[in-house]
C-alpha positions in Angstrom: -0.7 14.7 9.0 -4.0 15.0 7.1 -2.1 15.1 3.7 -1.0 11.5 4.3 -4.7 10.5 4.8 -5.5 12.0 1.4 -2.6 10.0 -0.2 -4.1 6.8 1.4 -7.4 7.8 -0.3 -5.7 8.2 -3.7 -3.9 4.9 -3.3 -6.9 2.8 -2.4 -9.2 4.4 -5.0 -6.5 3.8 -7.7 -6.3 0.1 -6.7 -10.1 -0.3 -6.5 -10.5 1.4 -10.0 -7.8 -0.9 -11.4 -9.5 -4.1 -10.1 -13.0 -3.0 -10.9 -12.6 -1.4 -14.3 -9.6 -3.3 -15.7 -8.5 -6.4 -13.9 -11.9 -8.1 -13.2 -14.2 -7.1 -16.0 -17.7 -8.7 -16.1 -18.0 -11.7 -18.4 -18.9 -10.8 -22.0 -18.1 -12.0 -25.5 -16.6 -8.6 -26.4 -16.1 -5.1 -25.0 -17.2 -1.8 -26.4 -14.6 0.8 -27.4 -15.7 2.9 -24.3 -15.0 0.0 -22.0 -11.7 -0.6 -23.6 -10.8 3.0 -23.2 -11.7 3.1 -19.5 -9.9 -0.2 -18.9 -6.7 1.2 -20.4 -7.1 4.4 -18.5 -7.2 2.6 -15.1 -4.4 0.2 -16.0 -1.8 2.2 -14.0 -4.0 1.9 -10.9 -2.0 -1.1 -9.7 0.8 1.3 -8.8 -1.4 2.6 -6.0 0.1 -0.4 -4.1 3.5 1.3 -4.4 2.1 4.5 -2.9 0.9 2.5 0.0 4.4 1.0 0.4 6.0 4.4 0.4 3.6 5.7 3.0 4.1 2.6 5.1 7.9 2.8 4.9 7.7 6.5 5.9 5.3 6.1 8.8 6.7 2.9 10.3 10.3 4.2 10.1 9.2 7.4 11.9 7.6 5.5 14.7 10.6 3.3 15.1 13.1 6.1 15.2 11.0 8.1 17.6 10.8 5.2 20.0 14.0 3.2 19.5 15.4 4.0 22.9 12.2 3.1 24.7 12.3 0.3 27.2 9.2 -1.4 25.6 10.3 -0.8 22.0 9.5 -4.4 20.8 6.3 -4.9 22.7 4.9 -1.5 21.8 5.6 -1.9 18.1 4.4 -5.4 17.6 1.3 -5.3 19.8 0.2 -2.1 18.2 0.7 -3.5 14.7 -1.2 -6.7 15.6 -4.1 -4.8 17.1 -4.3 -2.6 14.0 -3.9 -5.3 11.4 -5.1 -8.7 12.7 -8.8 -8.3 13.7 -10.2 -7.4 10.2 -7.6 -9.5 8.5 -8.8 -12.7 10.4 -12.4 -11.8 9.5 -11.4 -11.6 5.9 -9.7 -14.9 5.9 -12.8 -16.5 7.5 -15.0 -14.9 4.7 -12.6 -16.2 2.1 -12.8 -19.7 3.5 -16.6 -20.0 4.1 -17.8 -17.8 1.2 -15.2 -18.1 -1.5 -14.1 -21.6 -0.4 -10.4 -20.8 -0.8 -7.9 -23.6 0.0 -7.2 -24.1 3.7 -3.4 -24.3 3.1 -3.4 -21.1 1.1 -5.3 -19.3 3.9 -2.8 -20.7 6.5 0.0 -19.2 4.4 -1.9 -15.9 4.4 -2.3 -16.1 8.2 1.5 -16.5 8.4 1.9 -13.6 6.0 3.4 -15.7 3.3 0.8 -15.0 0.6 3.4 -13.5 -1.7 5.1 -16.9 -1.9 1.9 -18.9 -2.6 1.8 -18.4 -6.4 2.7 -22.1 -6.9 -0.5 -23.3 -5.1 -3.3 -24.4 -7.4 -6.7 -22.8 -7.1 -8.0 -19.3 -6.6 -5.9 -16.7 -4.7 -6.9 -13.3 -3.2 -4.9 -10.5 -4.7 -4.6 -7.9 -2.0 -3.0 -10.3 0.5 0.4 -10.5 -1.1 1.0 -6.8 -0.2 0.2 -7.3 3.5 2.7 -10.2 3.5 5.4 -8.0 2.1 4.7 -5.3 4.7 4.7 -7.8 7.6 8.0 -9.3 6.4 9.3 -5.8 6.3 8.1 -5.4 9.9 10.2 -8.4 11.0 13.5 -7.0 9.7 13.3 -3.2 9.8 12.6 -2.7 13.5 15.8 -4.7 14.3 17.9 -2.5 12.0 16.2 0.7 13.2 16.9 -0.2 16.8 20.6 -0.6 16.6 22.0 1.1 13.4 22.9 4.8 13.0 20.8 7.0 10.8 23.6 7.2 8.3 23.8 3.4 8.0 20.0 3.1 7.7 20.0 5.7 4.9 22.7 3.8 3.0 20.7 0.6 3.3 17.6 2.4 1.9 19.7 3.9 -1.0 21.2 0.5 -1.7 17.7 -1.1 -1.9 16.4 1.6 -4.3 19.4 1.0 -6.6 19.7 -2.8 -6.4 16.0 -3.8 -6.5 15.5 -3.0 -10.2 18.6 -5.0 -11.1 17.4 -8.0 -9.0 14.0 -7.9 -10.6 15.6 -7.9 -14.0 17.8 -10.9 -13.2 14.9 -12.8 -11.6 12.4 -12.1 -14.4 14.9 -13.0 -17.1 15.8 -16.3 -15.4 19.4 -15.5 -14.9 19.1 -15.5 -11.1 15.8 -17.0 -9.9 14.8 -15.0 -6.9 11.0 -15.5 -6.9 8.1 -13.6 -8.5 9.6 -10.2 -9.5 6.3 -8.5 -8.7 5.7 -9.9 -5.2 8.9 -11.4 -3.6 9.7 -9.2 -0.7 13.4 -8.7 -1.5 12.4 -7.6 -5.1 9.8 -5.0 -4.2 11.5 -3.1 -1.3 12.4 0.1 -3.3 9.2 1.9 -2.5 9.3 0.9 1.2 13.0 2.0 1.2 12.1 5.4 -0.4 9.5 6.1 2.3 12.0 5.0 5.0 14.7 7.2 3.5 12.4 10.2 3.6 11.6 9.6 7.3 15.3 9.5 8.0 16.2 12.6 6.0 13.5 14.7 7.7 15.0 13.9 11.0 18.4 15.3 10.1 19.6 19.0 10.5 20.0 19.2 6.7 16.2 18.9 6.2 15.5 22.6 5.9 12.2 23.7 4.3 13.9 25.0 1.1 15.9 21.8 0.7 12.8 19.6 1.3 10.9 21.7 -1.3 13.8 21.3 -3.8 13.8 17.5 -3.1 10.1 17.3 -3.7 10.5 19.1 -7.0 13.5 17.0 -8.1 11.9 13.7 -7.3 8.6 14.6 -8.9 10.4 15.8 -12.1 12.5 12.6 -12.2 9.4 10.5 -11.7 7.6 12.1 -14.5 10.6 11.8 -16.8 10.9 8.1 -15.9 7.1 7.6 -16.6 7.4 9.3 -20.0 10.5 7.2 -20.9 8.9 4.0 -19.7 5.8 4.7 -21.9 8.0 5.5 -24.9 10.1 2.4 -24.4 7.1 0.1 -23.5 8.6 -0.6 -20.1 5.5 0.1 -17.9 4.2 -3.5 -18.3 5.6 -6.2 -16.1 5.3 -8.8 -18.9 9.0 -8.5 -19.9 12.2 -8.6 -17.8 12.8 -4.9 -18.6 9.3 -4.0 -17.7 9.5 -6.0 -14.5 12.6 -4.2 -13.5 11.6 -0.7 -14.6 7.8 -0.4 -14.1 7.8 0.4 -10.3 10.6 3.0 -10.7 8.4 6.0 -11.6 6.3 5.3 -8.5 9.4 5.4 -6.3 10.0 9.0 -7.2 6.4 10.2 -7.8 5.2 8.7 -4.5 8.1 10.4 -2.7 7.3 13.7 -4.2 3.6 13.4 -3.3 4.5 12.5 0.2 6.7 15.5 0.7 4.1 17.8 -0.9 1.4 16.4 1.3 3.4 17.0 4.4 3.8 20.7 3.5 0.4 21.5 2.0 -2.0 18.8 3.3 -2.8 20.8 6.5 -3.5 24.1 4.8 -7.1 25.2 5.1 -8.0 25.2 1.4 -6.2 21.9 0.7 -7.7 20.4 3.8 -11.3 21.2 2.6 -10.7 20.1 -1.0 -9.2 16.8 0.1 -11.9 15.9 2.5 -13.4 13.1 0.3 -9.9 11.6 -0.2 -9.3 11.8 3.5 -12.5 9.9 4.1 -11.4 7.1 1.9 -8.0 7.3 3.6 -9.8 6.8 6.9 -11.4 3.5 5.7 -8.5 2.6 3.3 -7.4 -0.6 5.2 -10.9 -2.1 5.1 -11.6 -1.0 1.6 -8.3 -2.4 0.3 -9.0 -5.8 2.0 -12.7 -6.2 1.1 -13.2 -4.5 -2.3 -12.4 -7.6 -4.4 -14.7 -9.7 -2.3 -17.4 -7.0 -3.1 -16.9 -7.6 -6.8 -17.3 -11.3 -6.3 -20.5 -10.9 -4.3 -21.9 -8.6 -7.0 -21.1 -11.1 -9.7 -22.6 -14.0 -7.7 -25.8 -12.1 -7.1 -26.4 -10.7 -10.5 -24.3 -12.1 -13.3 -25.2 -15.7 -12.7 -28.9 -14.9 -13.2 -28.4 -13.3 -16.6 -27.2 -14.3 -19.9 -23.6 -13.2 -20.7 -24.0 -10.2 -23.0 -22.6 -10.2 -26.5 -20.9 -6.9 -25.8 -20.1 -5.2 -22.5 -20.9 -1.5 -22.7 -19.8 1.2 -20.3 -23.1 1.7 -18.5 -23.3 -1.7 -16.9 -19.6 -1.6 -16.1 -19.9 1.7 -14.3 -23.1 0.6 -12.5 -21.2 -2.4 -11.1 -18.3 -0.3 -10.1 -20.3 2.4 -8.3 -22.6 -0.2 -6.7 -19.7 -2.2 -5.3 -17.7 0.8 -4.2 -20.7 2.3 -2.5 -21.7 -0.9 -0.7 -18.1 -1.7 0.3 -17.6 1.8 1.5 -20.6 1.5 3.9 -19.4 -1.9 5.2 -15.9 -0.5 5.7 -17.1 2.6 7.5 -19.2 0.5 9.9 -16.2 -1.8 10.4 -13.9 1.1 11.2 -16.3 2.8 13.6 -17.8 -0.2 15.4 -15.2 -3.0 15.1 -11.7 -1.7 14.3 -12.0 1.3 16.6 -12.4 -1.0 19.6 -8.9 -2.5 18.9 -7.5 0.9 18.2 -8.6 2.1 21.6 -7.3 -1.0 23.2 -4.0 -0.4 21.5 -3.8 3.1 23.1 -4.6 1.7 26.5 -2.3 -1.3 26.4 0.7 0.1 24.6 0.4 3.9 24.3 2.8 5.4 21.8 5.0 8.1 23.5 7.9 9.4 21.4 11.2 9.5 23.2 11.4 13.3 22.9 8.0 13.7 24.7 9.1 11.1 27.3 12.3 13.0 27.9 10.5 16.3 28.2 8.1 14.8 30.8 11.0 13.3 32.8 12.9 16.7 32.8 9.8 18.5 34.1 9.5 16.2 37.2 10.8 17.8 40.5 14.0 16.5 41.9 
């Protein structure tokens, strides 16, 4: 599904642009108008995280549904997930400890995939880790439900999450019902995961004809754009207010769903395939780039900023130079990591616990003589 690789590329570049051009600006006494413009332009980049969630919900649910009657269902899923996620993740935690000197207890929580509940800890935190915590907690619950519940029940759970999550975020952010951080507590940010899972379920039903899927893509995209326009007009795209905390992820729920459906239909077509090659490249290294890019900005700052006087005004040239330098260097590191480190564990994954969908397994069994 090459279109999904392109979506991964879009998601990771949006997050890197948000962090590099808005969230972590170099120290300066003031910022030029051009810097302020670019910073405001990349502000929505944080919603790339929600595109990742939608992709994850879609792909993981598809894997679970295709293998849920397999004898080694649990072993296959969790061993494959561990071999994909843990190696580079552990390397990152070691780098954060010995280079950034992050607190041991915080890193222990990260190792247990509880980083999204560590906001109360003093000291520096590492932003990207909360999303991995959310996904791993999702992996603890969703395989159990996918194993035993009917598709109809799973779809209703997904719909319930999409409807209830904004309400719970509002109640939590307003203090009426404290449920944790409205932007990172797992039970408050499941709507995008649920949207991806719902699409995986719907596409496995007889009702998912091509005309209906196209109509669904059009309807969800239109609704997402309408919500985005309404949110901008009503100042609800910032998470700084209870209304914004509840509403701001909602456009991404529908826009990500539309993009996913469109990528499935058009992503493999020759022209689209050629045009999206750069995005698919970044999709190929997206896991490493997502984990390491903030560390890249810190290394750049340690190497260069500390040796220079803080400028009176930050102009666009130095900001773009930093961004391109960090993106380029981190891309090289992530490419080497994917080819010569992560690929070893991916090959090991396919040897130890090969993924064989039930339909393929049944076809093989029926072709055996006797």
